[in-house]
C-alpha positions as CSV (number, residue, x, y, z in Angstrom):
1,M,-6.9,18.8,-119.8
2,T,-8.5,15.8,-118.1
3,F,-7.9,14.4,-114.6
4,L,-7.0,10.7,-114.4
5,I,-7.7,8.8,-111.2
6,Y,-7.0,5.2,-110.3
7,D,-10.3,3.6,-109.2
8,S,-9.7,0.9,-106.6
9,L,-13.0,-0.7,-107.5
10,T,-12.2,-1.4,-111.2
11,K,-8.5,-1.5,-110.6
12,K,-8.0,0.9,-113.5
13,K,-6.8,4.4,-114.0
14,Q,-9.5,6.3,-115.8
15,Q,-10.7,9.7,-116.7
16,F,-12.5,11.4,-113.8
17,V,-16.1,12.2,-114.8
18,P,-18.1,13.7,-111.9
19,V,-21.7,12.8,-111.3
20,D,-22.5,16.5,-111.5
21,K,-19.7,18.8,-112.7
22,N,-21.3,21.7,-110.8
23,N,-21.3,19.8,-107.5
24,V,-18.3,17.5,-107.0
25,R,-18.6,15.5,-103.8
26,V,-15.8,13.7,-101.9
27,Y,-15.9,11.7,-98.7
28,A,-13.1,10.4,-96.5
29,C,-13.1,8.2,-93.4
30,G,-11.8,10.3,-90.6
31,P,-10.1,9.4,-87.3
32,T,-11.4,7.5,-84.3
33,V,-10.5,10.0,-81.7
34,Y,-9.1,8.2,-78.7
35,N,-5.3,8.7,-79.2
36,Y,-2.8,10.9,-81.1
37,A,-2.8,10.7,-84.9
38,H,0.1,8.6,-86.4
39,V,1.9,9.1,-89.7
40,G,-0.4,6.6,-91.4
41,N,-3.4,8.8,-90.5
42,A,-1.5,11.9,-91.6
43,R,-0.7,10.3,-95.0
44,M,-4.4,9.8,-95.8
45,S,-5.2,13.3,-94.7
46,V,-2.4,15.0,-96.6
47,V,-3.0,13.0,-99.8
48,T,-6.8,13.6,-99.7
49,D,-6.1,17.3,-99.1
50,L,-4.0,17.4,-102.2
51,L,-6.7,15.6,-104.2
52,I,-9.2,18.3,-103.1
53,R,-6.8,21.1,-104.0
54,V,-6.2,19.6,-107.5
55,L,-10.0,19.1,-108.1
56,K,-10.5,22.7,-107.2
57,T,-8.2,23.8,-110.0
58,I,-10.8,22.2,-112.4
59,Y,-14.2,22.4,-110.7
60,K,-15.7,25.5,-109.1
61,N,-17.7,23.7,-106.4
62,V,-16.0,20.8,-104.6
63,K,-17.6,19.6,-101.3
64,F,-15.5,17.6,-99.0
65,V,-16.8,15.6,-96.0
66,S,-14.6,13.7,-93.5
67,N,-16.1,12.3,-90.3
68,I,-15.1,11.9,-86.7
69,T,-15.8,8.6,-85.1
70,D,-16.6,9.5,-81.5
71,V,-18.3,6.3,-80.4
72,D,-16.2,3.1,-80.5
73,D,-15.1,0.2,-78.3
74,K,-11.5,1.6,-78.3
75,I,-12.8,5.0,-77.1
76,I,-14.8,3.3,-74.3
77,E,-11.7,1.3,-73.3
78,A,-9.5,4.5,-73.3
79,A,-12.1,6.4,-71.1
80,K,-12.3,3.5,-68.6
81,K,-8.5,3.3,-68.5
82,E,-8.1,7.1,-67.9
83,K,-11.1,7.1,-65.5
84,V,-12.7,10.1,-67.4
85,K,-15.8,10.7,-69.4
86,I,-15.9,9.5,-73.0
87,E,-16.6,13.1,-74.1
88,D,-13.3,14.2,-72.4
89,I,-11.4,11.7,-74.5
90,T,-13.1,12.4,-77.8
91,S,-13.1,16.3,-77.5
92,K,-9.4,16.3,-76.5
93,F,-8.2,14.1,-79.3
94,E,-10.5,15.6,-82.0
95,K,-8.9,19.0,-81.1
96,I,-5.4,17.6,-81.2
97,Y,-6.0,15.8,-84.5
98,N,-7.3,19.0,-86.2
99,Q,-4.4,21.0,-84.7
100,D,-1.8,18.5,-85.9
101,M,-3.4,18.4,-89.4
102,L,-3.5,22.2,-89.6
103,E,0.3,22.2,-88.9
104,L,0.6,20.0,-92.0
105,N,-1.5,22.6,-93.9
106,V,-4.4,20.2,-94.2
107,R,-7.6,22.2,-94.7
108,L,-10.6,21.4,-92.5
109,P,-13.3,19.6,-94.5
110,D,-16.4,21.5,-95.5
111,I,-18.3,19.3,-93.1
112,Q,-16.7,17.2,-90.3
113,P,-19.7,15.2,-88.9
114,K,-19.5,13.3,-85.6
115,A,-20.9,9.8,-85.5
116,T,-22.9,10.6,-82.3
117,E,-24.7,13.4,-84.1
118,Y,-26.1,10.9,-86.7
119,I,-27.5,8.1,-84.6
120,K,-31.1,8.8,-85.8
121,E,-30.0,8.4,-89.4
122,M,-28.2,5.2,-88.6
123,I,-31.2,3.7,-86.9
124,I,-33.4,4.6,-89.9
125,M,-30.9,2.9,-92.2
126,I,-30.8,-0.2,-90.1
127,E,-34.6,-0.4,-89.9
128,K,-34.7,-0.4,-93.7
129,L,-32.1,-3.2,-93.9
130,V,-34.1,-5.3,-91.4
131,Q,-37.3,-4.7,-93.3
132,N,-35.9,-5.8,-96.7
133,Q,-34.2,-8.8,-95.0
134,S,-30.7,-7.7,-95.7
135,A,-30.2,-7.8,-91.9
136,Y,-31.4,-9.9,-89.1
137,I,-31.7,-9.7,-85.3
138,S,-29.8,-12.2,-83.2
139,N,-28.9,-12.1,-79.5
140,D,-30.0,-8.5,-79.2
141,N,-27.7,-7.6,-82.1
142,V,-28.7,-6.4,-85.5
143,I,-26.5,-8.2,-88.1
144,F,-26.0,-7.6,-91.8
145,N,-26.3,-10.8,-93.9
146,V,-23.5,-10.6,-96.5
147,K,-25.1,-13.4,-98.5
148,K,-28.0,-11.1,-99.3
149,Y,-25.8,-8.7,-101.2
150,K,-24.8,-9.9,-104.7
151,H,-21.6,-7.9,-105.1
152,Y,-20.1,-8.5,-101.6
153,G,-16.3,-8.7,-101.9
154,V,-16.1,-6.9,-105.2
155,L,-13.9,-4.0,-103.8
156,S,-11.3,-6.1,-101.9
157,R,-11.6,-9.2,-104.1
158,R,-11.1,-11.5,-101.2
159,T,-12.0,-15.1,-100.9
160,K,-14.6,-16.1,-98.3
161,D,-11.9,-17.4,-96.0
162,E,-10.0,-14.1,-96.4
163,Q,-13.1,-12.2,-95.6
164,I,-13.6,-14.1,-92.4
165,A,-9.9,-13.7,-91.4
166,G,-9.9,-10.0,-92.1
167,S,-13.0,-9.1,-90.3
168,R,-12.6,-6.5,-87.5
169,I,-15.5,-8.0,-85.6
170,E,-14.8,-11.3,-83.8
171,V,-16.7,-14.3,-85.2
172,A,-19.7,-15.0,-83.0
173,D,-21.9,-18.0,-82.7
174,Y,-25.0,-15.9,-83.1
175,K,-24.1,-15.0,-86.8
176,K,-25.7,-16.9,-89.7
177,N,-22.4,-16.5,-91.6
178,P,-19.0,-16.0,-90.1
179,E,-18.4,-12.9,-92.3
180,D,-21.6,-11.2,-91.3
181,F,-21.1,-7.9,-89.4
182,V,-22.8,-5.9,-86.7
183,L,-25.0,-2.9,-87.5
184,W,-26.3,-2.4,-83.9
185,K,-25.2,-3.9,-80.6
186,P,-26.5,-3.7,-77.0
187,S,-24.7,-1.4,-74.5
188,K,-24.0,-2.1,-70.9
189,E,-25.1,0.3,-68.2
190,D,-21.6,1.9,-68.0
191,E,-21.3,2.2,-71.8
192,P,-22.8,4.9,-74.1
193,G,-26.1,3.9,-75.6
194,W,-29.2,5.2,-77.4
195,E,-32.8,3.9,-77.5
196,S,-33.7,2.0,-80.6
197,P,-36.3,-0.6,-81.8
198,W,-33.8,-3.2,-80.6
199,G,-33.2,-1.8,-77.2
200,R,-30.6,0.5,-75.8
201,G,-27.4,0.2,-77.7
202,R,-24.9,1.8,-80.1
203,P,-24.0,1.5,-83.8
204,G,-21.4,-0.8,-85.3
205,W,-18.4,0.8,-86.9
206,H,-19.4,0.5,-90.5
207,I,-22.9,1.9,-90.5
208,E,-21.5,5.3,-89.3
209,C,-19.9,6.3,-92.6
210,S,-22.9,5.1,-94.7
211,A,-25.2,7.3,-92.7
212,M,-23.0,10.3,-92.6
213,S,-22.0,10.2,-96.3
214,E,-25.6,9.8,-97.4
215,K,-26.8,12.6,-95.2
216,C,-24.0,15.1,-96.0
217,L,-23.4,14.4,-99.6
218,K,-26.3,12.2,-101.0
219,T,-25.5,9.2,-103.0
220,P,-24.1,8.4,-105.4
221,F,-21.2,10.8,-104.7
222,D,-18.0,11.1,-106.7
223,I,-15.0,9.8,-104.7
224,H,-14.6,7.8,-101.5
225,C,-11.2,8.1,-99.9
226,G,-9.3,6.2,-97.3
227,G,-6.2,4.2,-96.5
228,V,-5.8,0.8,-98.2
229,D,-6.2,-0.9,-94.8
230,L,-9.8,0.2,-94.8
231,T,-10.6,-1.6,-98.1
232,F,-11.7,-4.6,-96.1
233,P,-13.8,-4.9,-94.1
234,H,-14.8,-1.2,-93.6
235,H,-15.3,0.0,-97.2
236,E,-16.6,-3.4,-98.4
237,N,-19.2,-3.3,-95.7
238,E,-20.1,0.3,-96.4
239,I,-20.9,-0.7,-100.0
240,A,-22.9,-3.7,-99.0
241,Q,-25.2,-1.9,-96.5
242,S,-25.6,1.3,-98.6
243,C,-26.3,-0.5,-101.8
244,S,-28.7,-3.0,-100.1
245,L,-30.9,-0.1,-99.1
246,V,-31.7,0.2,-102.9
247,A,-31.6,-3.5,-103.9
248,N,-29.6,-6.6,-103.2
249,D,-28.1,-6.4,-106.7
250,C,-27.4,-2.7,-106.7
251,E,-24.0,-1.8,-108.3
252,P,-21.3,-0.5,-106.0
253,S,-21.0,2.6,-108.2
254,E,-24.5,3.7,-107.0
255,F,-22.9,4.4,-103.6
256,S,-19.6,6.0,-104.7
257,K,-18.4,6.4,-108.3
258,Y,-14.7,6.1,-107.6
259,W,-12.6,4.6,-104.8
260,F,-9.4,6.3,-103.8
261,H,-7.0,4.4,-101.5
262,N,-3.5,5.4,-100.4
263,G,-0.8,2.8,-99.6
264,F,0.6,1.7,-96.3
265,V,3.3,3.5,-94.3
266,T,6.2,1.4,-93.0
267,S,9.0,2.3,-90.6
268,N,12.5,1.4,-91.9
269,G,11.0,-1.5,-93.9
270,E,8.9,-2.9,-91.1
271,K,5.1,-2.6,-90.6
272,M,4.2,-0.1,-88.0
273,S,2.6,-1.6,-85.0
274,K,2.3,-1.1,-81.2
275,S,4.0,-4.4,-80.5
276,L,7.1,-3.3,-82.4
277,G,7.1,0.1,-80.8
278,N,7.7,1.9,-84.1
279,I,4.5,3.9,-84.6
280,K,5.4,7.5,-85.3
281,L,3.0,10.1,-83.9
282,V,2.5,13.4,-85.7
283,N,2.4,15.4,-82.5
284,D,5.8,14.0,-81.6
285,M,7.3,14.7,-85.1
286,L,6.1,18.3,-85.0
287,K,8.5,18.9,-82.0
288,E,11.5,18.2,-84.3
289,Y,10.3,19.0,-87.8
290,S,8.1,21.7,-89.3
291,G,4.7,21.0,-90.9
292,P,5.9,21.7,-94.4
293,V,8.8,19.2,-94.0
294,I,6.4,16.5,-92.8
295,R,3.9,17.3,-95.6
296,L,6.6,17.2,-98.3
297,S,7.9,13.8,-96.9
298,L,4.3,12.4,-97.1
299,L,4.0,13.5,-100.7
300,S,7.4,12.4,-101.8
301,S,6.2,8.9,-102.9
302,H,3.2,8.2,-105.2
303,Y,0.1,7.9,-102.9
304,R,-0.7,4.4,-104.0
305,Q,2.8,3.0,-103.3
306,P,4.0,2.0,-99.8
307,L,5.9,4.8,-98.1
308,D,8.9,3.8,-96.0
309,W,9.1,6.4,-93.2
310,S,12.5,7.2,-91.8
311,K,14.6,10.0,-90.4
312,K,16.4,10.0,-93.8
313,I,13.3,11.0,-95.7
314,L,12.5,13.8,-93.2
315,D,16.0,15.2,-93.3
316,Q,16.0,15.2,-97.1
317,S,12.6,17.0,-97.1
318,K,14.0,19.5,-94.6
319,K,17.0,20.2,-97.0
320,N,14.6,20.7,-99.9
321,I,12.3,23.1,-97.9
322,L,15.3,25.1,-96.8
323,R,16.5,25.3,-100.4
324,F,13.1,26.4,-101.6
325,S,13.0,29.1,-98.9
326,K,16.5,30.4,-99.8
327,V,15.7,30.7,-103.5
328,L,12.4,32.4,-102.9
329,K,13.6,34.8,-100.3
330,D,14.8,37.6,-102.6
331,I,11.9,37.4,-105.1
332,E,9.1,36.9,-102.6
333,N,7.1,40.0,-103.5
334,K,7.7,40.2,-107.2
335,V,4.6,38.3,-108.3
336,D,1.1,38.6,-107.0
337,T,-0.3,35.1,-106.3
338,N,-3.7,36.1,-104.8
339,N,-5.5,35.1,-108.0
340,L,-3.6,32.1,-109.3
341,N,-5.0,30.3,-112.3
342,Q,-3.9,26.9,-113.3
343,N,-2.0,26.7,-116.6
344,D,-1.1,23.8,-118.9
345,N,2.4,23.0,-117.6
346,D,4.4,19.9,-116.7
347,F,3.7,20.3,-112.9
348,I,-0.1,20.4,-113.5
349,R,0.1,17.6,-116.0
350,A,1.9,15.4,-113.5
351,L,-0.8,16.0,-110.8
352,Y,-3.6,15.5,-113.3
353,D,-2.2,12.0,-114.0
354,D,-3.4,10.3,-110.8
355,L,-1.6,12.7,-108.5
356,N,1.9,11.7,-109.7
357,T,3.7,13.7,-106.9
358,P,7.2,12.3,-107.6
359,K,7.0,13.6,-111.2
360,A,5.5,16.9,-110.0
361,L,8.3,17.3,-107.5
362,A,10.9,16.6,-110.1
363,V,9.4,19.4,-112.2
364,L,9.3,21.8,-109.3
365,N,13.0,21.0,-108.4
366,G,13.9,21.8,-112.0
367,W,12.1,25.1,-111.9
368,F,14.0,26.0,-108.7
369,D,17.3,25.1,-110.3
370,D,16.5,27.4,-113.3
371,L,15.3,30.2,-111.0
372,K,18.5,30.0,-108.9
373,K,20.6,30.5,-112.0
374,N,18.6,33.5,-113.2
375,S,16.2,34.9,-110.5
376,S,16.0,38.4,-111.8
377,S,14.6,38.0,-115.3
378,N,12.0,35.2,-115.1
379,E,8.8,36.5,-113.6
380,N,6.7,33.8,-115.2
381,L,8.9,31.0,-113.6
382,V,8.4,32.7,-110.2
383,F,4.6,32.6,-110.8
384,L,4.6,28.9,-111.8
385,I,6.7,28.0,-108.7
386,K,4.4,29.9,-106.3
387,Q,1.3,28.4,-108.0
388,A,2.8,24.9,-107.7
389,L,3.6,25.4,-104.0
390,Q,0.1,26.6,-103.4
391,I,-1.5,23.6,-105.1
392,F,0.9,21.3,-103.3
393,G,0.0,22.9,-100.0
394,L,3.6,23.8,-99.1
395,D,3.5,27.0,-97.2
396,I,7.2,27.7,-97.1
397,K,6.8,30.7,-94.8
398,R,5.5,28.4,-92.1
399,N,8.7,26.3,-92.2
400,Q,10.3,28.8,-89.7
401,S,7.1,29.9,-88.0
402,T,5.4,26.8,-86.6
403,N,4.1,26.3,-83.1
404,T,7.3,24.3,-82.3
405,N,9.1,27.7,-81.9
406,I,6.9,28.5,-78.9
407,T,8.2,27.8,-75.4
408,E,6.3,25.6,-73.0
409,E,5.6,28.7,-70.8
410,E,4.2,30.6,-73.8
411,K,2.1,27.6,-74.8
412,I,0.5,27.4,-71.3
413,M,-0.3,31.1,-71.4
414,I,-1.9,30.9,-74.8
415,E,-3.9,27.8,-73.9
416,K,-5.1,29.6,-70.7
417,M,-6.2,32.7,-72.7
418,I,-8.0,30.5,-75.2
419,Q,-9.8,28.7,-72.3
420,E,-10.8,32.0,-70.8
421,R,-12.2,33.1,-74.2
422,E,-14.2,29.9,-74.5
423,I,-15.7,30.5,-71.0
424,A,-16.5,34.0,-72.0
425,R,-18.3,32.9,-75.2
426,K,-20.3,30.3,-73.2
427,N,-21.3,33.0,-70.8
428,K,-22.2,35.2,-73.9
429,D,-19.6,37.8,-72.8
430,F,-18.7,38.4,-76.4
431,R,-16.9,41.7,-75.6
432,K,-14.4,39.9,-73.4
433,A,-14.1,37.1,-75.9
434,D,-13.3,39.6,-78.7
435,E,-10.7,41.3,-76.4
436,L,-8.9,38.1,-75.8
437,R,-8.9,37.2,-79.5
438,E,-7.4,40.6,-80.3
439,K,-4.7,40.2,-77.6
440,L,-3.8,36.8,-79.1
441,K,-3.8,38.3,-82.5
442,E,-1.3,40.9,-81.3
443,M,0.9,38.0,-80.2
444,R,0.6,36.6,-83.8
445,I,-1.7,33.8,-82.5
446,F,-4.5,33.2,-84.9
447,L,-7.6,31.2,-84.0
448,D,-9.9,28.8,-85.9
449,D,-13.1,27.9,-84.0
450,T,-14.2,24.3,-85.0
451,S,-16.7,21.8,-83.8
452,G,-13.8,20.0,-82.0
453,G,-12.7,23.2,-80.2
454,T,-10.5,26.2,-81.0
455,I,-7.4,25.5,-83.1
456,W,-4.5,28.0,-82.9
457,K,-1.3,28.6,-84.8
458,K,1.5,31.2,-84.6
459,N,2.4,33.2,-87.7
460,E,5.6,35.1,-87.6
461,S,5.1,36.8,-91.0
């Protein structure tokens, strides 16, 4: 069987052919950590997680990298507003983001690089772009000259006026062309900054992903993921600067072979925005709905289509999850699923067709209907259902065992114990750290130590 993927660059659905079938490489633009993740962030994470799961049914080695942007004007603004250090903001929201995504059963990427850890690589890239005249210095800024790159605009297919209007960076009089974008900018004394050939400053937004994807995956890699809102200017600019390191007529496919974009999320038919007050935060939703319910809701529509978010879709997903749980309850231990192997079936075929989740869910629902009618004599059907749930990332057991069932007092106690353990680890008191971990384990609290801090979850099973 072949895997079909819609390539946003060519605007065609085509057979996925990896650069190296023994080393499939995928990159996704991660969060800017200054606030809670909203449902739009979650859709990208869940859809990309499903993509990785499906790829792993075909290829033995799939490497997934998704970054953390921890230096940005919005982060600086949030830190000033809260009157705290920037590191306090970024470490807090990186941890919350990873915790929220874990509740949606989104696996951590193989590498989760932070922008501030790759400043050296960014400076080297920018130096090369200046040397080959793809970039210029103006008013202490280093600016990329879009006219130098032959294929600029090929991904978003925007006109020049649309490119200017859609730019995240405000048009400045020191740019040669209004659509040019910043690679490096000077930092004020109270702002984060690094020494560079152009003075103390910090990177522009776009250069971060070019540097981190090149360092962690090497180019060309196979698939670049992100929300459709990132197509322009972010992904367009990534292509321009990365390809210009090779030549000003370098084809975009020399950076990433395929581009994978998920559609917008709306709220009751309206665009989500702060001004309308309709942005839905994952952290808030998890207080009312379980992770599997939210995940199923995010996968209920085809990833490329707009998803209209509402209480109705969540309640319907909740009913489906409860139905799945009820049917599986009596046959839970009848089939060993530790060594699942993908088979040629309708569910798999639907996912191999550009992640057609509505069709895959229709197949899954049909299987549950058949199983409900005759649960005792169809072991193969049970196997197929459990395999499908695993690939889909729907951990039905967790529906009734999420962190939402923990009282506020319990949560405070758990967080305190985790903090004590972190202090013990820093002090190299590993005996105490291990004792605290075991105590938490006895409470059914399981820990995952990440670069953004310790993530925990409760497992009732």
